[in-house]
BAFIVO-528761 format. One record per residue (C-alpha): y, z, x; residue in one letter. Coordinates in steps of 0.05 Angstrom, whole numbers, padded with zeros to 5 digits, always signed. Last residue first. Layout:
BEGIN
YZXA;...
//
This chain:
BEGIN
+02336+02767+01394R;+02277+02813+01405A;+02302+02879+01431G;+02250+02926+01403G;+02295+02945+01345K;+02297+02872+01324W;+02222+02865+01329L;+02211+02927+01286D;+02262+02902+01234T;+02228+02834+01232F;+02162+02867+01216T;+02105+02871+01266S;+02031+02853+01252G;+02037+02781+01274T;+02038+02757+01202P;+01982+02710+01178A;+01995+02636+01166P;+01966+02618+01097L;+01912+02564+01101D;+01918+02504+01056R;+01894+02476+00989H;+01862+02534+00951G;+01900+02582+00997T;+01966+02569+00962W;+01947+02574+00889G;+01897+02627+00909R;+01953+02674+00929A;+01941+02734+00884L;+01880+02754+00926P;+01878+02718+00994L;+01832+02666+01022R;+01837+02621+01083A;+01885+02668+01119L;+01909+02646+01187K;+01921+02679+01254G;+01855+02650+01278R;+01841+02713+01319R;+01840+02757+01257G;+01880+02737+01196G;+01854+02798+01158L;+01881+02843+01213R;+01949+02809+01210A;+01949+02816+01134L;+01937+02891+01138V;+01989+02902+01192R;+02043+02861+01158A;+02030+02892+01090G;+02034+02963+01117L;+02098+02948+01154R;+02129+02914+01094S;+02108+02969+01046A;+02135+03026+01090F;+02201+02990+01104R;+02211+02974+01030Y;+02196+03046+01008L;+02247+03073+01057T;+02298+03020+01037P;+02293+03031+00961H;+02321+02972+00921A;+02271+02922+00950A;+02212+02963+00926V;+02238+02968+00855T;+02258+02895+00853A;+02189+02875+00878W;+02155+02916+00824L;+02200+02884+00770G;+02185+02815+00797L;+02110+02828+00796A;+02113+02855+00725W;+02155+02796+00700R;+02105+02749+00733Q;+02046+02785+00701S;+02080+02781+00633R;+02086+02706+00640A;+02156+02677+00635V;+02198+02658+00575D;+02229+02727+00568R;+02295+02693+00550A;+02329+02731+00607D;+02273+02709+00654F;+02278+02637+00634Q;+02353+02637+00641E;+02346+02668+00711E;+02296+02613+00730R;+02346+02561+00705L;+02401+02590+00748N;+02353+02590+00808R;+02340+02516+00797M;+02415+02505+00799L;+02422+02546+00862K;+02366+02508+00896P;+02399+02442+00876L;+02467+02456+00906P;+02492+02384+00896I;+02525+02360+00960M;+02545+02289+00938V;+02499+02254+00989P;+02442+02304+00977C;+02407+02312+01044V;+02419+02387+01056S;+02412+02404+00983E;+02342+02374+00978C;+02321+02405+01044R;+02337+02475+01019G;+02269+02506+01031C;+02272+02534+00960F;+02196+02527+00956T;+02205+02489+00891S;+02165+02476+00828A;+02192+02539+00794N;+02249+02501+00760P;+02195+02452+00736L;+02147+02501+00704D;+02191+02515+00643K;+02196+02442+00622A;+02184+02449+00548E;+02214+02519+00548H;+02277+02495+00584L;+02291+02439+00536G;+02287+02363+00538V;+02353+02346+00572F;+02371+02410+00609N;+02299+02426+00628P;+02291+02354+00653T;+02355+02350+00693L;+02343+02411+00738V;+02271+02403+00761A;+02282+02328+00754G;+02334+02329+00810M;+02286+02371+00852P;+02229+02320+00844G;+02217+02277+00784P;+02264+02246+00732Y;+02231+02205+00677V;+02182+02256+00649W;+02118+02293+00663G;+02133+02323+00731Y;+02062+02306+00753A;+02079+02232+00749H;+02127+02237+00808G;+02083+02254+00867G;+02040+02316+00879V;+02047+02334+00953A;+02110+02297+00973G;+02143+02319+00908Y;+02129+02392+00928V;+02150+02382+01001P;+02217+02352+00978C;+02249+02303+01027H;+02238+02240+00987N;+02252+02278+00922M;+02321+02299+00944C;+02337+02230+00973A;+02325+02196+00906G;+02392+02160+00905C;+02408+02175+00832R;+02484+02186+00839I;+02480+02259+00819C;+02548+02291+00806R;+02523+02310+00737L;+02480+02363+00770M;+02544+02401+00785E;+02546+02418+00711R;+02493+02472+00718N;+02539+02528+00696R;+02543+02493+00629S;+02597+02452+00594G;+02579+02387+00629L;+02505+02399+00614L;+02521+02399+00540K;+02561+02335+00548S;+02502+02305+00586R;+02451+02320+00532G;+02436+02249+00507N;+02505+02222+00525D;+02493+02147+00532V;+02546+02095+00540L;+02524+02027+00514V;+02566+01971+00546V;+02566+01902+00513H;+02585+01834+00540F;+02579+01770+00499A;+02579+01696+00521D;+02542+01715+00585P;+02556+01686+00654G;+02562+01619+00687D;+02612+01570+00716L;+02671+01613+00699D;+02739+01581+00684R;+02733+01590+00608A;+02715+01663+00615E;+02645+01692+00615R;+02638+01762+00587K;+02662+01827+00617G;+02672+01853+00687S;+02606+01854+00724A;+02608+01876+00797I;+02547+01858+00838T;+02521+01888+00902T;+02461+01849+00926Y;+02419+01857+00989G;+02436+01930+00995T;+02484+01956+01047A;+02480+02002+01108S;+02406+02011+01092Q;+02366+02075+01094G;+02337+02063+01025T;+02366+02117+00979A;+02412+02159+01023S;+02441+02100+01061R;+02451+02060+00997V;+02482+02117+00957L;+02532+02144+01008L;+02565+02077+01023R;+02564+02062+00949L;+02600+02127+00934L;+02659+02108+00976V;+02658+02038+00945L;+02660+02067+00875A;+02721+02108+00893D;+02756+02045+00918E;+02739+02011+00852L;+02776+02066+00816T;+02767+02125+00769P;+02691+02135+00768V;+02644+02128+00709V;+02569+02142+00718K;+02572+02208+00680E;+02571+02173+00612I;+02500+02150+00624G;+02479+02077+00627T;+02464+02014+00586L;+02499+01950+00606V;+02481+01895+00556I;+02490+01822+00573H;+02484+01769+00519V;+02473+01694+00528R;+02420+01704+00581P;+02430+01676+00652L;+02485+01720+00682T;+02466+01793+00673M;+02392+01787+00685T;+02400+01737+00741L;+02446+01785+00779D;+02400+01843+00764A;+02341+01806+00794N;+02376+01798+00861G;+02319+01833+00897E;+02352+01887+00938N;+02393+01916+00881T;+02461+01946+00868V;+02499+01945+00802V;+02573+01960+00792V;+02599+01956+00720A;+02671+01939+00710S;+02725+01963+00661G;+02778+01952+00715T;+02807+02021+00730E;+02751+02058+00695A;+02699+02032+00743V;+02628+02045+00720L;+02577+02061+00774F;+02503+02050+00789N;+02498+02011+00724A;+02437+01995+00682G;+02419+01925+00662T;+02397+01891+00599I;+02394+01815+00591G;+02389+01783+00522V;+02362+01716+00498D;+02311+01706+00553A;+02285+01636+00568S;+02312+01624+00637V;+02296+01692+00665F;+02227+01696+00634Q;+02208+01628+00664S;+02225+01653+00733R;+02186+01718+00723L;+02118+01685+00730V;+02133+01647+00794H;+02170+01706+00825R;+02112+01752+00810A;+02063+01704+00842E;+02107+01697+00903A;+02109+01772+00911L;+02034+01777+00905L;+02029+01724+00961E;+02080+01761+01003A;+02038+01824+00998P;+01985+01788+01040E;+01912+01807+01034D;+01895+01775+00968I;+01821+01780+00955K;+01781+01716+00950R;+01746+01670+00901S;+01788+01686+00839V;+01852+01653+00862P;+01912+01678+00823L;+01939+01633+00767S;+01913+01671+00706T;+01959+01732+00706H;+01951+01797+00667N;+01888+01832+00692A;+01892+01796+00759R;+01963+01822+00769F;+01944+01894+00754A;+01883+01890+00800E;+01927+01862+00856E;+01975+01920+00849V;+01918+01969+00853Q;+01892+01934+00915R;+01960+01939+00948R;+01966+02014+00938G;+02004+02049+00883L;+02044+02114+00882H;+02108+02079+00906V;+02108+02038+00842A;+02176+02059+00816P;+02211+02058+00884A;+02282+02081+00871I;+02272+02130+00813I;+02201+02148+00834H;+02136+02154+00795S;+02153+02101+00744P;+02118+02104+00676P;+02051+02072+00660E;+02028+02010+00623D;+01995+01978+00684R;+02033+01912+00674L;+02096+01953+00662Q;+02080+01990+00727I;+02081+01924+00765I;+02144+01898+00731Y;+02181+01963+00747E;+02163+01955+00820G;+02183+01882+00821L;+02249+01892+00784D;+02246+01841+00727T;+02219+01884+00670E;+02204+01843+00608V;+02221+01868+00539P;+02189+01833+00479R;+02224+01843+00413I;+02178+01857+00354S;+02221+01916+00330A;+02168+01966+00353A;+02169+01929+00420E;+02243+01941+00427L;+02237+02016+00411A;+02179+02023+00460A;+02220+01990+00515N;+02280+02033+00500L;+02247+02101+00509G;+02314+02138+00518I;+02299+02163+00588E;+02265+02099+00611E;+02327+02060+00590T;+02367+02112+00628V;+02325+02101+00690M;+02347+02029+00694S;+02313+01973+00733K;+02332+01904+00710S;+02314+01882+00640K;+02296+01817+00606I;+02295+01812+00530V;+02256+01763+00487R;+02260+01751+00413E;+02335+01757+00406A;+02372+01733+00344G;+02437+01754+00377A;+02456+01799+00319D;+02386+01828+00323R;+02393+01842+00397C;+02460+01877+00388I;+02431+01920+00332A;+02371+01937+00374L;+02415+01960+00431V;+02456+02005+00386A;+02394+02034+00353A;+02364+02050+00420C;+02427+02087+00441A;+02431+02124+00374E;+02359+02147+00381E;+02371+02171+00453A;+02429+02213+00428T;+02505+02214+00427A;+02512+02139+00435A;+02581+02109+00449F;+02584+02033+00441H;+02633+01992+00482V;+02649+01919+00466Q;+02673+01865+00513G;+02730+01816+00507G;+02765+01833+00571R;+02814+01881+00538A;+02753+01913+00506E;+02724+01931+00574V;+02792+01958+00597Q;+02799+02001+00535S;+02729+02029+00543A;+02742+02048+00616F;+02807+02082+00597H;+02771+02123+00543E;+02715+02141+00591L;+02766+02162+00645Y;+02803+02207+00597L;+02741+02240+00569D;+02713+02253+00639L;+02774+02290+00666H;+02740+02348+00702D;+02678+02305+00711L;+02719+02252+00746T;+02751+02303+00794H;+02683+02333+00810D;+02653+02263+00823K;+02710+02242+00869I;+02710+02309+00906A;+02635+02306+00918R;+02641+02235+00944G;+02698+02254+00992A;+02657+02312+01019E;+02597+02267+01029R;+02641+02214+01062L;+02666+02265+01111A;+02594+02282+01127Q;+02577+02208+01138F;+02636+02196+01185E;+02593+02186+01246P;+02551+02132+01213L;+02491+02112+01256A;+02459+02180+01248D;+02461+02171+01172V;+02425+02104+01175A;+02372+02130+01223A;+02359+02192+01181R;+02355+02152+01117R;+02303+02105+01146G;+02262+02164+01173N;+02258+02194+01103V;+02247+02129+01066L;+02192+02088+01096L;+02162+02134+01148G;+02161+02198+01106Q;+02145+02161+01042I;+02080+02133+01069Q;+02042+02198+01059S;+02054+02192+00985L;+02011+02129+00982A;+01953+02163+01019H;+01957+02224+00972Q;+01957+02179+00912L;+01894+02142+00935A;+01860+02209+00952P;+01872+02240+00883D;+01853+02314+00886E;+01924+02339+00896L;+01947+02295+00839A;+01897+02326+00791K;+01922+02397+00808A;+01994+02373+00798S;+01976+02346+00730E;+01948+02414+00709S;+02009+02452+00734K;+02060+02403+00707F;+02031+02400+00636A;+02093+02427+00601H;+02132+02368+00630S;+02098+02319+00583Q;+02162+02287+00557P;+02151+02225+00514K;+02169+02161+00552M;
//
């Protein structure tokens, strides 16, 4: 997927005017936010687990080279091969070389955001190798030839009718005389079509939620079981993931799993948690004849050495975007690349360049919800603020914005001037708000008032209220 993050403002405007998208986004609150809350409330030790998860990830990042080397040695001891890829192009080349050696014509894939990040599907198709997504959400958007809008629920932006249209445009076995009202019927259709893909594929490609240095294993979690079939039925299994996914021990991975599943889908455990440790051995009933792991850097080492390195703690649960008011208003496609929401506002500028994605660090109200729900306690507002500072220092912000910030800094640095300006502003805005207490239009705030009213001040400043005894 080619980054289009420079178009965030225009794409956001389109998203706000899309009624089907707005309806789909409204479902996130009930499906994911409330589910997470219930799962966390049911686990008294959740906060202790968060602190443990943060410590595990920080320790691993401090010694990442050592754990990657140990992981590679354990994979090779079990007959597997590890390929280090510094760039997206190198990662695609490594996968293509493995597929060519296997004489592959068809590849099945389970959901992996890293394969989206490096543009693997396009690279395979250019080499006349057909990739087939086996995660239901990924399969739907592949039929529609569009990128995922969420890292956990790729097709969350679509309604049932849109899914039916995609199936009818690509499948011939659906009844033409009636609409399909039951999602289960669409699910059965997908299962029927994908079954033949599973049994005929030459290569299976999965991501990995965690890599265990202790054993050379890849841990994959799904609710559909498609990853299990992807890694066991084809002759060749390729694990493709980022270098930051490694953890020291299986016990560490289990701690992070307890955090991941509750934060992502509100479950205590996913339907399938699979640990792949190399190719099939003589005593195994099934499994691949060859096992490869492609470890992707693609900007992660640079991020590791920056003041935004805490972003590498991310375990890709999606909780930050589920709770983000900006993502909830415009969806994932507006962000213009693989990673949307607050996590994307930090990752995308670091991976594709701050100038290319300069609007993303500013796509936040800094309400702090993302940090409060992050299972590994990533200070996302602080990291976005770091990027804003870098933009300002590089003079990569509009002149009007620099002027406004300079004026604000001057006022804020002089208490008398600040008190005068805040009292005047509060009184003027309160009068403009009138009896409604809301502002439908306001100069310099049309980006807000174009879609919602702005609550008007009461006419008193916080300082006045405090002096008056309000506590």
